[in-house]
N, C-alpha and C positions, 0 to 999 in steps of 0.2 A: 576615732578616739577624740574626746573633748580636749580642746587646747587650753593649757593653763594660762591664767592671766599674769603669771610671774615668769620672768625669764630665768635662765640658769644663774646669771650674775646676781639677781635679786634673791633667789633661793639660797645660794651659797652665802650671800651677805647676812641673811637671817640666821643661818647656822653659825656663822662667825660671831654674831652678837651673843648667841646662847653660849658658845664656847668661851667667850670673853668674860662670862660671869653673870649675864642677865638671866633672870628667871624665864623659864619657858612660857609661863602664862602671860608674863608681861610682853614678851616678844610676839606671841600670837595675838594678844589684844592690840598691840601697836600696828600690826600689819593686816589685821582682819582675817586671820585664818584660824582653823581649829587645831587643837593639839594633835588630833589624829593625823591631820594632813602634815603637820610639822614633823612628827616622828616618822611618817612615811618618807618625807624628803630626807630626813636624817639617815634613814636606812639606805636610801639610794645614793645620796650625794655626800654622805659623811666622809671626811678626810680627803675630799677632792678639791682641786682648785678650779678656776673658771675654764681653763683650756681643756682639762680632763672631762669636765661636765659637758662641754660642747661636743667633744669627740664621742662621748657616750650617747648623746642625743642624736648625732649624725648616724652612728651605728644602728640605733633603734629605728630611725627613719628608713635607712637602707634595708634593714631586715623586714620592716613592714611593707616596703615597696616590692621586695622580692617575693614575699608571701602573696601579695596581691597579684603579681604577674603570674606566679605559679598557679594560683587559683583560677585566673582567667584562662591560662593555657589548658588546664585540665577541663574547664568548662567548654572551651572551644573544641577540644578533642572529643568530649562527650556529644556535643552537638553534631560534629562531623560524622561520628559513628552512627548517630541516629538518622541522618539524612543520606548516608552513603548508598542505601538501596533504593532511593527515590530518583526517578528520572526527571531531571531539571533541564529541559531543552528550551522550552518556550517561556516567555516572561510570565504567562499565567501560571505555569507550573511552579515557578520560583516564588510567586506571590503566595501560593498555597503553602509552600514549604516554610516561608518566613512566618506566616500566621501560626503554623503548627509549632515551630520552634519557640516562638514567643509565649504561646500558651503552655508548653511543656516545661520550659526552663525559666520562664519569667524574665526574659531578656527585653531590653529596650529595642525599639525599631531600628535605631542606628546600628546597634551591636549585631542584631540578627541579620540585617542587610549586608553588613561587612563580612559576616561568616559565610552566608549563602552566595554572595557575589552578585548582588543586584543593587542598583542605585536607589536611593529613597525616592527620587523623582519617578522612576519606573514603578516602584512599589505603590505609590499613591495615585498613579494614573488610572483613570476609569474610562473605558472605551465608550465612544458615543455612537458606535455602529448599531444598526438595528439587529435584533437577534435572529431575524428571518426564520422564526419557528415554523410557520407553515411550509416553507420551502425545504427546511431540514427534514420535517416529518415526511413530506412527499418523497424526498430523496432517499430516505431510509426505506420507505415502502417499495420504491422501484428497485432498490438494491436487494431487498429481500426476495422480490419476485424474480429478478435477473441477477442471480448470484455471481455470475462470471462476467458481468458487464463492468467496464471501467467508467471513469468519469465522463469521457467524451460521449459514449453512447447514452449514458444516463442523461447527459445534458441535451442530447437530441430528443429523447423522450420527453423531457421537461419542456423543451421549446414547442413540441407538438401540443402541449397543454396550455401554451400561452405564457410560460415562465421563461423569460429570456434574461440571461446575464452573461457577462464576459467570462472568458476562460479562467482568468486568475481568481475571480470570486468563486466560480464553480469548483475549481480545484481546492481552494481554501476550505469551503464548506465540506467537500468530500473528504479531505484529510482530517478536519476537526471532528467529523462524525465517525472516523476510523472505519471507512468503508473500502479501504484498499483491498484489491483482489490478490490473494497469495498465488504467485505463479507456481505451476506444477512443473517441476524440473524433470526434463527428459535426459536421455543419454547425450553425451557430447558428440557432435558430428564433425567429420573431417572438413577442414577448410579448403577451399579451392576456387578457381575462377568459375563464374557462372554467367553464361550469356543471357541477356534479357529475352523473355518470352514474347513472341509476337502476339498481339491482342486482336481478336476478330473485330470486324467493322460493323457487325450487325447480329441480331438474334438468330438463333438456329443455324449458324454457320459451323460451329464446332461444339461437340459435346465431349465431356471428359467422364470416364467411367473408372470406378474403383470399388474395392471391397473393404469392409470393416468387420471386426470380430468382437464379440462380447460374450457374457455368460449370464445365465439365469441364477436365481438365488440358490437353486439346488446344485449348481456346479456345471450343468450342461452348457455347451457352447452353442452359439448361433451366429449367423453371418448376416451382414447388411450390404445390399447392392445399391450403390449411390450413382446417380447421373446428374451432372451439372452442366448448365449452359454457360460457356466461358465468357460470353459477352454480357449477358444480363445478370450473371451470377445466380440465376434461379436454380433451385433444387427441383429437378424434373421428376425424380423417382427416389424413393427409399423403400426397398423391398427387404423384409426380414424373414428368414426361414432358417431351419436347421441345416438345410443343404440347398445349394444354388449351383446348378450345372450350367453348361453352355447352352443347352436347349432351353432352360428356364430364362436365361439372360436374353436369348433371341426372342422369346415370347414377350418378355417385358418391353424390349425395344420395339417390337411390332405395335404394341399398345401405345407407346409414346408417339411413334410416327403417325398412327391413326389420329391422334389428338392434335399434334403440333406440326406435322409435316416432316419430310425427310431432311436430315442435316447434310451438309456438304462433307463433313469430316468427323471422325470419331477418334479420340486419343485414349489409349489405355496402356497398362503395363503388360508384361509378358506372362501373366498368370495362365494357368491351364484352361480356365473357363474361356478366356479371350482368344486363346490360340487353338482351341478345339476345332474339329472339322465342322461342327454345327455352326460356329461363328464365322468360319471362313466361307461356308456355303451361304450363310445369311448375308454377309457383306457383298458377295458376288450377285446374289439375286436382287438385292436392293440398290446395287450400284452406289454404295457409300464408300468413300475413301477412308481407309483405316490405317492409322499410324501407331506403331508401337514404340514406346520410349526405350532408351538404352537401358540394359539391365543394371540395376543398382543405382539408377539416377531418378529418384522419385520427384525431384524438383522440375524435371522436364514435363511433369504432369502437375504443375504447381497449383492450378485452380482447384482441382478436386482434392488435392492434399490439404490446401488451406481450409476448404470446406470440411474435410474430415476432422481437422483439429478443432474447429468450432463445434461440430456435432459431438465429438467425444467430450470436450470440455464443458459444454453447456447442457448436454442432455444425457449422454451415456454415463458419465462419471457422477451425475447427480441423481440417477434413478436406479432403483433395484427392480429388475424385471422378473416376473414370476412365471410367465409363459409366452409363447409366440404371439398369441392374440393381444396380450398386454403390451408387448414390445411394438406390435404394429399400430396399436391405438396411440401410444405415446409418440412414436415416430411420425405418425400422421399429423398429430397436433403440433409437434415441433416444426415439421415441414411447412405447415400452413402459417405458423407464426414467423418462421424464417423468411418466407417469401413475401408476406404482406405487412408485417409489423416491424420486425427487427431492422434497425438501421444498419446499413452496410457502408463502412467508411470509404471503401474504394469507389462507391457510387455517389459520394458527396452527402452521405447521411440519409439517403432515401432507401426504401425497401426494394428488393430485386423485382417484384411485380410492378412497382411504379416505374422502374427503369425500363422494363419490357414494354409497358404501355407508352412511355415517352418515345422509345425507339420505333414502335409501330406507328405512332403518329407522324414522326419525322420521315419514315420511309414511305408511308402510305400503303393502302391495301394493294395486294398483288405485286408489290415491288420485290423483285428477286435480288437477294444480297449477292455481292460480288464474291468470287472465289478467293480464298486466301491460300497463300503458299507458306507453309511453315516447315517444310522438309529440312531446309538448311539449319533451322534452329535446333531441331531434335538431334540432328547428326546421326540418326540411325533409323533406317526404314526397313522393316522386316519384309523380306522378299517372300511373298506368298505364292507366286506362280499363277495368280488369278488375274483375269482381265477385268480390273476395276475401272 
């Protein structure tokens, strides 16, 4: 509202002059106001003294101030409703919200920053970091190829290509590109004390065996026989078929021994394939020590269980199998990638085949690995009655 150049005392004085007998035109000419303004003042202040006029002016000012506060509160409420569904965690997100609010409601920068909860200094800050567009693009490509890899393994793959950065920058780029892997929740397991598993001191000392199960697109089930070297973490075999008996397992182990040599020990669960007469006869003929884990204790065979989790997470859950031949081809490709390309964190970021080559170099050709004793760790040795 435009402020009048006359005070309440002056206006009431003009009205008093007119009431004393002076003509209205003369009073208006004397003070330089129009007759319309004079009669407006007369309607507003007629019959009042100075104190009453001041009190009326104070009430008008207070009323205008309350209206202004109410309008501001209603505007703030509308802005908060507009931004209530927006995620404002990072300063960059808050800057975007401030720009949106200013464009939508016509607010000043100061007012918008106050409502959103960001300082004007942060609002005006412009990052001087490089955008790292090529690194981000390559990181997205690797994450698309390796959908179940976290930022550590992706960083190892980048370092193999010559892109080296510290962990904090890698994690920041990984999060900004929204590449986080959603964990697949399994059933809750009972907590209890677990003794650490003894680790073999060389390749081909101990193999771990286990079975996995999956289904084709038409609903038929098939099984996968997995063999892992506990020292090098190599996947020695992935055999897929609709039925895998003890005789078939013995034949696959014969092929492995022909290629790699005889292991000192084999660890498995108490499945019927591993406790069949065919397997007991095979272990006696080949003089391979066989240990069975305690029933209901899969972590006593933790190496192959860990491998099973990776296989299911990165291959089985990501692929729709149409037939046995398709499953065998996919598993063969994944096995080759797992052994020669995929970085293994337990091996310091190298692939299992590289760990096996390093161990072979350190041991030398023809070096026989020392025998390992792990019976105390398993706490359960199945008595077979055979002279092993």
